[in-house]
Kinemage of the C-alpha trace (Angstrom):
@kinemage 1
@onewidth
@group {chain A} dominant
@subgroup {mainchain}
@vectorlist {calphas} color= white
{ca met a 1} P 16.183 -12.440 51.796
{ca thr a 2} L 11.949 -13.056 52.399
{ca thr a 3} L 9.978 -10.780 50.378
{ca asn a 4} L 5.825 -10.197 52.600
{ca thr a 5} L 3.375 -9.510 50.111
{ca gln a 6} L 1.231 -8.195 52.670
{ca ser a 7} L 0.904 -4.134 51.827
{ca phe a 8} L -0.813 -2.133 55.189
{ca leu a 9} L -1.094 0.629 52.220
{ca thr a 10} L -4.542 1.740 50.159
{ca glu a 11} L -3.965 1.308 46.034
{ca his a 12} L -4.025 5.443 46.225
{ca ala a 13} L -1.632 4.906 48.826
{ca thr a 14} L 0.659 2.866 46.323
{ca ser a 15} L 0.097 4.239 42.990
{ca his a 16} L 2.453 7.167 44.085
{ca leu a 17} L 5.280 5.234 46.006
{ca met a 18} L 8.097 3.436 43.891
{ca asp a 19} L 8.269 -0.361 44.631
{ca tyr a 20} L 10.976 0.591 47.391
{ca gln a 21} L 8.916 2.879 49.277
{ca ile a 22} L 6.127 0.736 49.676
{ca gln a 23} L 8.553 -2.378 50.718
{ca lys a 24} L 10.378 0.438 53.112
{ca ile a 25} L 7.369 1.291 54.612
{ca asn a 26} L 5.770 -1.675 54.900
{ca arg a 27} L 8.514 -3.966 56.978
{ca gln a 28} L 8.066 -0.524 59.249
{ca ile a 29} L 4.663 -0.875 60.292
{ca gln a 30} L 5.889 -4.860 60.718
{ca asp a 31} L 8.513 -3.301 62.754
{ca phe a 32} L 5.819 -1.233 64.466
{ca ile a 33} L 3.359 -4.374 65.349
{ca his a 34} L 6.248 -6.171 66.460
{ca val a 35} L 7.039 -3.877 69.024
{ca asn a 36} L 3.427 -4.125 70.196
{ca gln a 37} L 3.604 -7.251 70.415
{ca glu a 38} L 6.889 -7.631 72.056
{ca ile a 39} L 6.383 -5.393 74.789
{ca asp a 40} L 4.144 -7.800 76.844
{ca his a 41} L 7.402 -10.118 77.304
{ca tyr a 42} L 8.774 -7.219 79.858
{ca his a 43} L 12.348 -7.915 78.173
{ca phe a 44} L 15.008 -4.878 78.085
{ca asp a 45} L 18.840 -5.308 77.198
{ca val a 46} L 19.403 -3.007 79.206
{ca cys a 47} L 18.697 -0.787 82.188
{ca pro a 48} L 16.800 2.403 80.456
{ca lys a 49} L 17.588 4.351 83.342
{ca cys a 50} L 20.778 3.239 85.208
{ca gly a 51} L 21.763 1.848 82.258
{ca lys a 52} L 23.314 -1.573 83.171
{ca lys a 53} L 23.309 -4.546 80.849
{ca his a 54} L 20.244 -7.181 81.281
{ca pro a 55} L 19.054 -6.221 84.690
{ca arg a 56} L 17.258 -8.104 87.199
{ca leu a 57} L 13.670 -5.831 86.742
{ca ile a 58} L 10.782 -7.026 88.797
{ca lys a 59} L 7.137 -5.713 88.201
{ca ala a 60} L 6.191 -2.142 90.525
{ca gly a 61} L 2.663 -1.879 90.436
{ca leu a 62} L 0.261 -0.377 87.463
{ca ala a 63} L 1.132 3.345 85.801
{ca asn a 64} L -1.950 6.036 86.156
{ca ser a 65} L -2.921 4.815 82.862
{ca gly a 66} L -3.119 1.305 83.139
{ca lys a 67} L 0.458 1.058 81.721
{ca gln a 68} L 2.777 -1.968 83.440
{ca met a 69} L 5.164 -0.909 85.630
{ca leu a 70} L 8.425 -2.336 85.924
{ca lys a 71} L 11.340 -1.924 88.318
{ca cys a 72} L 15.551 -1.855 87.998
{ca lys a 73} L 16.298 -4.201 91.400
{ca asp a 74} L 20.292 -2.472 90.661
{ca cys a 75} L 19.168 1.147 90.826
{ca gly a 76} L 15.419 0.945 92.338
{ca lys a 77} L 14.199 2.936 89.613
{ca arg a 78} L 11.287 2.631 88.547
{ca phe a 79} L 9.716 3.222 84.344
{ca val a 80} L 6.788 2.046 82.409
{ca ile a 81} L 7.210 -0.592 80.445
{ca asp a 82} L 7.451 0.986 76.804
{ca arg a 83} L 10.200 3.418 77.724
{ca gly a 84} L 11.408 4.879 74.353
{ca gln a 85} L 9.282 3.094 72.706
{ca leu a 86} L 6.594 5.555 69.881
{ca thr a 87} L 3.426 4.440 72.782
{ca phe a 88} L 5.793 5.935 75.554
{ca tyr a 89} L 3.797 9.169 78.035
{ca ser a 90} L 0.756 9.151 75.760
{ca his a 91} L -2.995 8.302 78.014
{ca gln a 92} L -3.816 6.514 74.389
{ca pro a 93} L -4.153 2.540 74.015
{ca ala a 94} L -1.726 0.385 71.360
{ca asp a 95} L -5.122 0.233 69.455
{ca lys a 96} L -5.513 2.928 69.101
{ca trp a 97} L -1.885 4.003 67.600
{ca asn a 98} L -1.591 0.983 65.352
{ca glu a 99} L -4.950 2.771 64.223
{ca leu a 100} L -3.457 5.829 63.450
{ca ile a 101} L -0.413 4.288 60.984
{ca ile a 102} L -2.390 3.177 59.019
{ca asp a 103} L -5.097 5.794 58.608
{ca thr a 104} L -1.615 8.305 58.312
{ca leu a 105} L 0.319 5.823 55.782
{ca glu a 106} L -3.329 6.056 54.221
{ca gly a 107} L -2.967 10.244 53.574
{ca asn a 108} L -6.907 9.567 55.857
{ca ser a 109} L -7.107 13.785 56.819
{ca leu a 110} L -6.587 14.670 60.644
{ca gln a 111} L -11.038 14.634 61.452
{ca his a 112} L -11.077 11.388 59.776
{ca thr a 113} L -8.876 9.546 62.292
{ca ala a 114} L -10.196 11.887 64.691
{ca ala a 115} L -13.180 10.130 64.112
{ca ser a 116} L -12.353 6.321 63.501
{ca ile a 117} L -10.200 6.448 66.967
{ca asp a 118} L -12.669 8.438 68.826
{ca val a 119} L -10.241 10.695 69.705
{ca his a 120} L -9.791 14.851 69.626
{ca glu a 121} L -8.676 16.644 66.543
{ca met a 122} L -6.060 18.087 68.348
{ca thr a 123} L -4.671 14.726 69.871
{ca val a 124} L -5.076 13.217 66.828
{ca phe a 125} L -2.362 15.661 65.240
{ca arg a 126} L 0.002 15.805 67.827
{ca met a 127} L 0.004 11.783 68.075
{ca arg a 128} L 0.737 12.196 64.078
{ca his a 129} L 3.476 14.051 64.916
{ca lys a 130} L 4.887 12.405 67.053
{ca phe a 131} L 4.688 8.985 64.765
{ca leu a 132} L 6.010 10.994 62.606
{ca lys a 133} L 9.229 12.877 64.152
{ca phe a 134} L 9.188 8.731 65.542
{ca leu a 135} L 9.446 7.378 61.581
{ca glu a 136} L 12.806 10.431 61.103
{ca asp a 137} L 14.868 9.547 64.116
{ca glu a 138} L 14.416 6.007 63.501
{ca glu a 139} L 15.355 6.848 59.346
{ca ser a 140} L 18.865 8.663 60.620
{ca pro a 141} L 19.695 8.298 64.314
{ca ile a 142} L 22.105 11.553 65.970
{ca cys a 143} L 25.858 9.487 66.734
{ca thr a 144} L 26.724 10.680 70.092
{ca gln a 145} L 30.770 9.837 70.610
């Protein structure tokens, strides 16, 4: 297992955390960044609408938010490229989400984050809530059988 020396946390934040917590947060941030980079490749193992494995997908225009739409040739349904991701159903671009994630993990206030990404404080509150809920769901997914 390779260790990554890049840390996304400030010295102040790391002084209050244990080593394993810092490593876990850094891995999660790297995973989020990796997902953002992969989102441009339009690769889905399963259609999010019909559940077919290895679906045949074609581009189907852009959503009003500017995100790429895809269409499954098997079921005929359209969906946004980031369906099921943190940025799904968001009007904010990925760079604002990345800044929000870093500010949240550094412990910056809502007002500071709102000013740095140039959105309203209530929007930052909702984005932060969605991010923390996403982390919680990734930490302990619900098993259905």
